[in-house]
C-alpha positions as CSV (number, residue, x, y, z in Angstrom):
1,M,6.7,103.5,2.7
2,P,9.2,101.1,1.3
3,G,12.7,100.1,3.2
4,P,16.4,100.8,1.7
5,M,15.9,97.3,-0.2
6,G,12.5,97.9,-1.6
7,G,10.4,95.8,0.8
8,P,8.2,97.0,3.9
9,M,9.7,98.6,7.0
10,G,9.8,97.3,10.4
11,R,8.7,93.7,9.7
12,G,12.0,91.8,10.4
13,H,12.3,88.3,9.5
14,Q,9.1,86.2,9.0
15,T,9.0,82.6,9.7
16,T,8.0,80.2,6.9
17,A,5.1,78.0,7.4
18,R,6.2,74.2,8.1
19,A,4.3,70.9,7.6
20,K,2.8,69.3,11.1
21,D,2.9,66.0,9.9
22,F,5.6,65.4,7.1
23,K,4.8,61.6,6.3
24,K,1.1,62.6,6.0
25,T,2.0,65.9,3.4
26,T,4.1,63.8,1.3
27,K,1.7,60.9,1.2
28,K,-1.0,63.5,0.3
29,L,1.3,65.0,-2.3
30,I,2.3,61.8,-3.9
31,K,-1.0,60.7,-4.1
32,S,-3.1,63.7,-5.2
33,Y,-0.6,66.0,-6.9
34,L,1.8,63.5,-8.9
35,A,-0.9,60.9,-9.7
36,Q,-1.2,61.9,-13.0
37,Y,2.7,61.5,-13.6
38,K,3.1,58.2,-12.1
39,I,3.9,56.4,-15.1
40,A,6.5,59.0,-16.4
41,I,8.1,58.8,-12.7
42,L,8.4,55.1,-13.0
43,V,9.9,55.3,-16.9
44,V,12.3,57.6,-15.4
45,I,13.4,55.6,-12.5
46,L,13.5,52.5,-14.6
47,F,15.7,54.1,-17.2
48,A,18.0,55.5,-14.3
49,V,18.6,51.9,-13.0
50,G,19.3,50.8,-16.6
51,S,22.1,53.5,-17.0
52,T,23.6,52.6,-14.0
53,I,23.8,48.7,-14.7
54,F,25.1,49.8,-18.3
55,T,27.7,52.3,-16.7
56,I,28.9,49.4,-14.5
57,V,28.8,46.3,-17.0
58,G,29.8,47.9,-20.1
59,P,33.4,49.0,-19.2
60,K,34.1,45.6,-17.7
61,I,33.4,43.8,-21.3
62,L,35.6,46.5,-23.2
63,G,38.3,45.8,-20.5
64,N,37.6,42.1,-21.8
65,A,38.4,42.6,-25.2
66,T,40.9,45.0,-24.6
67,T,42.9,42.2,-22.7
68,E,42.2,39.9,-25.2
69,I,44.1,42.6,-27.9
70,F,47.0,42.5,-25.5
71,N,47.6,39.0,-25.1
72,G,47.5,38.5,-28.6
73,L,50.2,41.1,-29.1
74,M,52.4,39.8,-26.5
75,S,51.8,36.5,-28.1
76,K,52.7,37.7,-31.5
77,L,55.9,39.4,-29.9
78,S,57.1,36.3,-28.6
79,G,56.3,34.1,-31.7
80,G,52.7,33.1,-31.3
81,S,49.8,33.1,-33.2
82,G,48.9,36.4,-32.8
83,I,45.3,38.2,-31.8
84,D,42.6,36.0,-31.8
85,L,39.9,38.1,-33.7
86,G,37.1,35.9,-32.8
87,K,37.6,36.3,-28.9
88,V,37.5,40.0,-29.9
89,G,34.8,39.8,-32.1
90,R,32.6,37.9,-29.4
91,N,33.2,40.6,-27.0
92,C,32.5,43.4,-29.0
93,F,29.3,41.6,-30.1
94,N,28.8,41.2,-26.4
95,I,28.8,44.6,-25.9
96,N,26.4,45.4,-28.6
97,C,23.8,42.8,-27.6
98,F,23.9,44.6,-24.1
99,I,23.8,47.8,-25.0
100,Y,21.3,47.5,-27.8
101,N,18.7,45.2,-26.4
């Protein structure tokens, strides 16, 4: 006869099975069950590392370009030569080379 929640009556809480040797079980899992996905897992890890590097370095390069534009505007306002588009272009080129290579 089912209990009030639809489950069997009178069983109480059941304990779940646990691995006796966690390291051995993990090694077995990786060697046997995940062996067919080794290349895919490696590719995912490499892309994760690359994404982290791009996330860190990309804004630094953009910051250099922004600083150069700001310095050029301040120079132009004080009677100087203005924005050095060569430096800004090199920074933008560096961003493109870094991201798309």
